[in-house]
C-alpha positions as CSV (number, residue, x, y, z in Angstrom):
1,X,-48.8,8.6,24.0
2,X,-49.0,8.3,27.5
3,X,-46.8,7.3,30.6
4,X,-47.3,3.7,30.0
5,X,-47.2,3.4,26.4
6,X,-44.5,4.5,23.9
7,X,-44.3,4.5,20.3
8,X,-41.3,5.9,18.1
9,X,-42.5,9.1,16.4
10,X,-40.3,7.9,13.3
11,X,-41.0,4.1,13.2
12,X,-43.5,3.2,15.7
13,X,-41.5,0.8,17.6
14,X,-42.7,0.2,21.0
15,X,-39.4,-0.4,22.3
16,X,-36.8,2.3,23.9
17,X,-33.8,2.7,26.2
18,X,-33.8,5.5,28.9
19,X,-30.9,8.0,28.8
20,X,-32.2,10.5,31.3
21,X,-35.1,10.7,33.6
22,X,-35.5,14.5,34.7
23,X,-38.8,13.8,36.6
24,X,-41.9,16.1,36.1
25,X,-41.4,19.4,35.2
26,X,-43.7,22.3,34.1
27,X,-43.8,23.4,30.3
28,X,-40.7,25.6,29.7
29,X,-42.9,28.3,28.0
30,X,-46.0,28.2,30.4
31,X,-45.2,31.9,31.8
32,X,-47.9,33.3,34.0
33,X,-49.2,36.8,34.7
34,X,-49.6,36.5,38.5
35,X,-48.9,34.4,41.6
36,X,-52.6,33.5,41.5
37,X,-52.3,31.7,38.0
38,X,-52.1,27.9,37.9
39,X,-51.3,26.9,34.3
40,X,-47.5,26.2,35.3
41,X,-48.4,23.9,38.2
42,X,-49.1,21.1,36.0
43,X,-46.1,19.1,35.4
44,X,-45.5,16.4,33.0
45,X,-42.8,13.6,32.7
46,X,-39.5,14.5,31.0
47,X,-37.8,11.4,30.2
48,X,-35.3,11.0,27.5
49,X,-35.0,7.7,25.5
50,X,-33.6,6.0,22.4
51,X,-35.8,4.0,20.1
52,X,-34.2,0.6,20.0
53,X,-35.0,0.1,16.2
54,X,-34.3,3.3,14.3
55,X,-32.2,5.2,17.3
56,X,-34.2,8.3,17.2
57,X,-33.5,9.9,20.6
58,X,-36.9,11.7,21.9
59,X,-39.1,12.2,24.9
60,X,-40.8,9.1,26.0
61,X,-44.3,11.0,26.4
62,X,-46.2,13.8,24.5
63,X,-47.8,16.8,25.6
64,X,-50.8,17.8,23.2
65,X,-49.1,20.0,20.5
66,X,-52.1,22.1,20.6
67,X,-51.4,23.1,24.3
68,X,-47.5,24.0,23.4
69,X,-47.8,25.8,20.2
70,X,-51.3,27.5,19.9
71,X,-50.2,30.7,21.7
72,X,-46.4,31.4,21.5
73,X,-44.2,33.9,23.3
74,X,-40.9,33.1,21.9
75,X,-40.0,35.0,18.5
76,X,-37.0,34.5,16.2
77,X,-35.3,37.8,15.7
78,X,-34.8,38.9,19.3
79,X,-30.9,39.0,19.4
80,X,-28.3,40.3,17.0
81,X,-26.8,37.2,16.6
82,X,-30.3,35.9,15.2
83,X,-30.5,38.8,13.0
84,X,-26.9,38.4,11.3
85,X,-27.7,34.7,10.9
86,X,-30.9,35.3,9.2
87,X,-29.3,37.3,6.8
88,X,-26.4,35.0,6.1
89,X,-28.8,32.0,5.8
90,X,-31.1,33.7,3.2
91,X,-28.2,34.7,1.2
92,X,-26.9,31.1,1.3
93,X,-30.2,30.1,0.0
94,X,-30.2,32.6,-2.8
95,X,-26.7,31.6,-3.9
96,X,-27.4,27.8,-4.0
97,X,-31.0,27.7,-5.0
98,X,-32.1,31.2,-6.6
99,X,-32.7,31.6,-10.3
100,X,-31.6,34.1,-12.9
101,X,-35.1,34.6,-13.9
102,X,-38.3,34.2,-11.8
103,X,-38.8,33.6,-8.3
104,X,-38.5,30.2,-6.5
105,X,-41.3,29.2,-4.5
106,X,-40.1,29.0,-1.0
107,X,-42.1,27.3,2.0
108,X,-41.2,27.7,5.5
109,X,-42.4,25.3,8.0
110,X,-42.7,26.6,11.4
111,X,-42.2,30.3,10.2
112,X,-42.8,31.9,13.6
113,X,-43.3,35.5,13.3
114,X,-42.1,35.7,9.6
115,X,-38.6,36.9,10.6
116,X,-37.0,34.7,8.1
117,X,-39.6,34.8,5.6
118,X,-38.7,38.5,5.2
119,X,-35.1,37.9,4.5
120,X,-35.9,35.0,2.1
121,X,-38.3,37.4,0.3
122,X,-35.7,40.2,0.0
123,X,-33.5,37.6,-1.7
124,X,-35.8,37.1,-4.4
125,X,-37.8,34.2,-3.2
126,X,-41.9,33.7,-3.7
127,X,-42.6,33.0,0.1
128,X,-45.2,31.1,2.1
129,X,-45.1,30.4,5.9
130,X,-46.9,27.8,7.8
131,X,-47.1,28.1,11.6
132,X,-49.8,26.7,14.3
133,X,-49.4,29.8,16.6
134,X,-50.8,33.1,16.8
135,X,-47.7,34.7,15.3
136,X,-48.7,33.2,11.7
137,X,-51.6,35.7,11.8
138,X,-49.4,38.4,12.9
139,X,-47.0,37.8,10.2
140,X,-49.7,37.5,7.5
141,X,-51.2,40.8,8.8
142,X,-47.8,42.3,8.2
143,X,-47.8,41.2,4.4
144,X,-45.8,38.0,5.0
145,X,-48.2,35.3,3.5
146,X,-48.6,32.6,6.2
147,X,-50.9,30.0,7.2
148,X,-51.9,29.0,10.7
149,X,-51.7,25.3,11.0
150,X,-49.6,22.4,11.7
151,X,-47.7,21.4,8.7
152,X,-48.4,17.9,7.4
153,X,-49.9,16.1,4.6
154,X,-53.3,18.0,4.9
155,X,-51.8,21.5,4.5
156,X,-49.2,20.1,2.0
157,X,-52.1,19.0,-0.2
158,X,-53.8,22.7,0.2
159,X,-50.6,24.4,-0.9
160,X,-50.2,22.0,-4.0
161,X,-53.7,22.5,-5.1
162,X,-53.5,26.5,-4.7
163,X,-49.8,27.3,-5.3
164,X,-48.0,24.4,-6.8
165,X,-45.2,22.3,-5.4
166,X,-42.5,24.0,-3.7
167,X,-38.8,24.6,-5.2
168,X,-37.4,25.0,-1.5
169,X,-38.8,23.9,1.8
170,X,-37.0,25.1,4.9
171,X,-37.6,23.3,8.3
172,X,-35.4,25.2,10.8
173,X,-35.8,23.9,14.2
174,X,-39.0,22.1,13.6
175,X,-38.5,18.4,13.3
176,X,-37.4,18.1,16.8
177,X,-40.5,19.9,17.6
178,X,-43.0,17.8,16.0
179,X,-45.0,15.0,17.5
180,X,-46.5,14.0,14.3
181,X,-42.8,13.5,12.7
182,X,-44.1,11.1,10.1
183,X,-46.9,13.1,8.9
184,X,-44.7,16.2,8.6
185,X,-41.8,14.3,6.5
186,X,-44.9,12.8,4.3
187,X,-46.0,16.3,3.9
188,X,-42.6,17.4,2.8
189,X,-42.4,14.5,0.1
190,X,-45.6,15.4,-1.3
191,X,-45.1,19.4,-1.5
192,X,-41.4,19.2,-2.7
193,X,-41.1,19.7,-6.5
194,X,-38.9,16.9,-8.4
195,X,-35.9,19.0,-8.3
196,X,-36.5,20.7,-5.3
197,X,-34.6,20.8,-1.9
198,X,-35.6,20.3,1.7
199,X,-33.4,22.3,4.0
200,X,-33.4,20.9,7.6
201,X,-31.4,22.6,10.3
202,X,-31.7,21.5,14.1
203,X,-29.6,20.9,17.3
204,X,-27.1,18.2,16.7
205,X,-27.3,15.4,19.6
206,X,-23.8,15.3,19.5
207,X,-23.6,18.7,21.1
208,X,-26.2,17.8,23.5
209,X,-24.1,15.0,24.8
210,X,-20.7,16.7,24.5
211,X,-21.5,19.9,26.2
212,X,-24.1,18.7,28.6
213,X,-26.8,20.7,27.0
214,X,-29.7,19.0,29.1
215,X,-31.4,22.3,29.3
216,X,-32.7,22.0,25.8
217,X,-34.5,19.1,26.8
218,X,-38.1,20.2,27.4
219,X,-41.6,19.2,26.3
220,X,-41.6,21.2,23.1
221,X,-38.4,19.4,21.9
222,X,-39.7,15.8,21.4
223,X,-36.8,14.4,19.2
224,X,-33.0,15.0,19.1
225,X,-31.5,14.3,15.6
226,X,-28.5,12.4,14.7
227,X,-27.4,12.2,11.1
228,X,-28.2,8.5,11.3
229,X,-31.6,8.6,12.7
230,X,-32.5,11.5,10.1
231,X,-31.2,9.4,7.3
232,X,-33.5,6.6,8.4
233,X,-36.6,8.7,8.7
234,X,-35.9,10.1,5.1
235,X,-35.4,6.8,3.5
236,X,-38.7,5.7,4.8
237,X,-40.4,8.4,2.9
238,X,-38.2,8.3,-0.3
239,X,-35.8,11.1,0.3
240,X,-32.0,11.3,1.0
241,X,-29.4,13.6,2.7
242,X,-27.1,15.4,0.0
243,X,-25.1,17.5,2.0
244,X,-24.3,17.9,5.8
245,X,-22.9,21.0,7.2
246,X,-23.1,22.8,10.7
247,X,-23.9,26.0,12.2
248,X,-23.2,27.6,15.7
249,X,-26.9,28.1,16.4
250,X,-28.5,26.7,19.3
251,X,-25.3,25.4,20.9
252,X,-24.3,23.6,17.5
253,X,-26.7,22.6,14.8
254,X,-26.8,20.4,11.7
255,X,-27.6,21.9,8.5
256,X,-28.8,19.3,5.9
257,X,-29.7,19.4,2.1
258,X,-32.3,16.8,1.4
259,X,-33.6,15.8,-2.0
260,X,-35.7,13.1,-3.6
261,X,-34.2,9.6,-3.5
262,X,-34.3,9.7,-7.3
263,X,-32.5,13.0,-7.7
264,X,-29.2,12.7,-9.5
265,X,-27.2,14.3,-6.6
266,X,-25.3,11.8,-4.7
267,X,-25.7,10.9,-1.0
268,X,-23.6,12.7,1.4
269,X,-24.0,11.2,4.9
270,X,-22.2,8.0,5.1
271,X,-19.0,9.4,6.6
272,X,-21.0,11.3,9.5
273,X,-23.0,8.0,10.0
274,X,-19.6,6.2,10.4
275,X,-18.4,8.9,12.7
276,X,-21.5,8.6,15.0
277,X,-21.0,4.9,15.1
278,X,-17.4,5.2,16.2
279,X,-18.5,7.5,18.9
280,X,-21.6,5.5,20.0
281,X,-23.9,8.4,19.5
282,X,-26.7,5.9,18.3
283,X,-26.1,3.5,21.2
284,X,-27.6,3.7,24.4
285,X,-24.1,2.6,26.1
286,X,-22.7,5.8,24.5
287,X,-25.1,7.9,26.8
288,X,-24.1,6.5,30.1
289,X,-21.9,9.2,31.2
290,X,-24.4,12.1,30.2
291,X,-26.7,11.4,32.8
292,X,-24.2,11.4,35.4
293,X,-22.7,14.9,34.0
294,X,-26.0,16.4,34.2
295,X,-26.3,15.5,38.1
296,X,-22.6,17.0,38.6
297,X,-23.8,20.3,36.7
298,X,-27.0,20.6,38.9
299,X,-24.7,20.3,42.1
300,X,-22.2,22.6,41.0
301,X,-24.5,25.3,39.7
302,X,-26.6,25.2,42.8
303,X,-23.5,25.4,45.0
304,X,-22.2,28.6,43.3
305,X,-25.9,30.2,43.7
306,X,-26.1,29.2,47.5
307,X,-22.5,30.5,48.1
308,X,-23.3,33.9,46.6
309,X,-26.6,34.0,48.5
310,X,-24.9,33.3,51.8
311,X,-22.4,36.1,51.1
312,X,-25.0,38.4,50.6
313,X,-24.4,38.8,46.9
314,X,-27.4,39.4,44.5
315,X,-27.6,37.1,41.3
316,X,-29.8,38.2,38.6
317,X,-30.6,36.1,35.6
318,X,-30.5,37.2,32.0
319,X,-32.4,35.4,29.2
320,X,-35.7,33.8,30.0
321,X,-35.3,31.3,27.3
322,X,-37.1,28.0,27.5
323,X,-33.8,26.2,28.3
324,X,-33.0,28.3,31.0
325,X,-36.7,27.5,32.5
326,X,-35.9,23.8,32.0
327,X,-32.5,24.2,34.1
328,X,-33.9,26.5,36.7
329,X,-36.6,24.1,37.4
330,X,-34.6,20.8,37.2
331,X,-32.2,22.4,39.7
332,X,-35.0,23.9,41.7
333,X,-33.5,27.4,41.8
334,X,-36.3,30.0,42.8
335,X,-36.4,33.5,43.9
336,X,-34.3,32.8,47.1
337,X,-31.4,32.2,44.7
338,X,-32.2,34.5,41.5
339,X,-34.9,37.1,42.5
340,X,-35.2,38.5,39.0
341,X,-34.6,37.5,35.2
342,X,-34.0,40.1,32.6
343,X,-35.1,39.5,28.8
344,X,-35.1,41.7,25.9
345,X,-38.4,40.2,24.7
346,X,-41.2,42.6,25.7
347,X,-43.7,39.6,25.5
348,X,-41.9,37.9,28.5
349,X,-41.5,41.0,30.4
350,X,-43.9,41.4,33.3
351,X,-44.6,37.6,33.4
352,X,-43.3,34.9,36.1
353,X,-41.2,32.0,35.1
354,X,-43.0,28.7,34.9
355,X,-42.8,26.8,38.0
356,X,-39.9,28.7,40.0
357,X,-42.0,32.2,39.5
358,X,-39.1,34.4,39.0
359,X,-40.3,37.8,37.7
360,X,-39.0,38.7,34.2
361,X,-38.2,42.4,33.6
362,X,-36.5,44.7,31.0
363,X,-32.6,44.8,31.1
364,X,-33.1,48.5,32.4
365,X,-35.0,47.3,35.4
366,X,-32.6,44.6,36.1
367,X,-29.8,46.8,36.2
368,X,-31.6,48.9,38.6
369,X,-31.3,46.0,40.9
370,X,-27.6,46.6,40.9
371,X,-26.6,42.8,40.9
372,X,-23.2,41.5,41.7
373,X,-23.6,38.6,39.5
374,X,-25.6,38.2,36.1
375,X,-26.4,34.3,35.4
376,X,-26.5,34.0,31.6
377,X,-29.7,31.8,31.0
378,X,-29.3,32.0,27.1
379,X,-25.7,30.9,27.3
380,X,-25.6,30.0,23.7
381,X,-25.3,33.8,23.3
382,X,-23.1,34.3,26.2
383,X,-20.5,36.5,24.2
384,X,-23.2,38.8,22.7
385,X,-24.9,39.1,26.0
386,X,-21.6,40.0,28.0
387,X,-20.8,42.5,25.5
388,X,-24.1,44.0,25.7
389,X,-24.1,44.1,29.5
390,X,-20.4,45.8,29.4
391,X,-20.8,48.2,26.6
392,X,-24.5,49.2,26.7
393,X,-25.5,48.8,30.3
394,X,-22.0,49.7,31.8
395,X,-21.9,46.6,33.9
396,X,-18.9,46.1,35.8
397,X,-19.4,43.0,38.0
398,X,-19.4,39.2,37.2
399,X,-21.0,36.8,35.1
400,X,-22.0,33.2,35.9
401,X,-22.1,30.9,32.9
402,X,-24.0,27.7,33.8
403,X,-23.1,25.2,30.9
404,X,-21.5,23.1,30.1
405,X,-19.8,23.5,33.2
406,X,-20.6,26.1,35.6
407,X,-18.2,29.1,36.0
408,X,-17.8,32.5,37.0
409,X,-16.4,34.9,34.4
410,X,-14.9,38.3,35.3
């Protein structure tokens, strides 16, 4: 897929309507080790569109997936919120799909560093992870069985031949990352046992629009799901949504239980689809205010930062998440406004943020700079971050929360 040609990732339609054009930005995880590096100087189109046929919201263009995911610095369990959620999620799977005898076979697609795999095993599942990055090898070396590859029909066939079909397949925050979405869903259909269950969790496009979460739009996130667009995709490959729930993760995610179409469990998505129709979530017209809200956020956010700089106040960032990198580059915020960003992930410390080249440091080094304001880049963890700064780092000054509307918190 290139700038001139569009083909929907879910249905191959060539027709799409533009929802938001963010210009050309660097890759959100292209952190560099020195000012001489050039990896983050290459920019790519970042335009959000909606397929006119199946209504899947997605990026107009692809960056090769090998470039995005072969080497990865983001890991799953770096926050207390994520750790608590992993425990809850694994226990939920056990309560619903565990057995009195025998261990159900669970495959996790995009298993990252194996953080969730460990929790699944503790709950009695026989586990296997699939992830294309270097993290799969690290997890496997720690005794968490993992295949380093992109999940699809080829990998599904290998697993079926070697291990049999899966009782549970988990895909957390992966469908939206997949440029080969149809092959991924075909692979799930192939691997899932007749009575098995496919669990999909991912950011819900309703919250993207309602809370102006444009920072979640970056090149790794190629699709943005609604219940309608997911349902249409699953129908093409003989599956159905049998339950819809929601979680607070990533600014608001949908959590869907999916089974084979012939399974006895009834579909449970009609009410949600009717709601989406009512609010225009699957119509381009329903997104007209979104683009204006994004521009308004950029203006308000940069105004706060410029006012702080003009008054001699130091603003430090915290949370060098990919979403923060998108926001900083879209808003053109560099070292002159935010000279340093703290992050608890040691893989990012010592690196420079892509594009804007702001240094990433540990929380302790950040505090050594004595900032008067801390801008919370990972705003979806704002309560945890503010508590961490107050209780662990004895920080006594103010915070800047950039989204959904920029505000200063005492």
